[in-house]
C-alpha positions in Angstrom: 0.0 0.0 0.0 2.8 2.4 0.8 4.5 2.0 -2.5 1.1 2.5 -4.3 0.5 5.9 -2.7 4.0 7.0 -3.6 3.5 5.8 -7.2 0.2 7.7 -7.4 1.8 10.9 -6.1 4.7 10.6 -8.5 2.4 9.8 -11.4 0.6 13.0 -10.7 3.9 15.0 -10.5 3.3 16.0 -6.9 5.8 16.4 -4.1 5.4 15.0 -0.6 5.1 18.6 0.6 2.2 19.3 -1.7 0.4 16.1 -0.6 1.0 16.9 3.0 -0.6 20.3 2.6 -3.6 18.8 0.9 -3.9 16.3 3.8 -3.2 18.9 6.5 -0.2 17.1 7.9 3.5 17.7 7.9 5.8 16.5 5.1 7.5 14.2 7.6 4.2 12.5 8.6 3.4 12.1 4.9 6.8 10.7 4.2 6.4 8.2 7.0 3.1 7.1 5.4 4.9 6.4 2.1 7.8 4.6 3.9 5.4 2.4 5.9 6.8 3.8 9.1 3.4 5.1 10.2 0.0 3.6 9.7 -2.3 5.6 7.5 -5.4 6.6 9.3 -8.7 5.7 7.8 -9.7 9.3 7.2 -6.5 9.9 5.2 -7.1 6.8 3.1 -10.5 8.1 2.3 -9.1 11.5 1.3 -6.4 9.9 -0.8 -9.0 7.7 -2.5 -11.1 10.8 -3.4 -8.1 12.9 -4.4 -6.8 10.3 -6.8 -10.2 9.0 -7.8 -9.3 5.4 -7.0 -10.9 2.8 -4.7 -9.7 2.2 -1.2 -9.3 -1.4 -2.2 -6.8 -0.2 -4.8 -4.9 1.8 -2.3 -4.8 -1.2 0.1 -3.6 -3.4 -2.8 -6.6 -5.7 -2.5 -7.2 -5.2 -6.2 -5.1 -3.9 -9.1 -8.2 -2.2 -10.6 -8.1 1.4 -9.6 -11.7 2.1 -10.6 -14.0 2.9 -7.8 -16.9 1.2 -9.6 -15.8 -2.2 -10.6 
């Protein structure tokens, strides 16, 4: 899951700082999410899902289909 959120961020040409600002957290906290050093809270997962327009199942690597509606 951690690699997937990093890949999505990079695919959208965004910095960790930009994502941290969008999620109202510090860049260090966001970096820890991507490194798997900190669990991602449910509310952040929901916000990431909405921001990238992908399913939470995709973020959690339950599926490789990013579409919200399967």
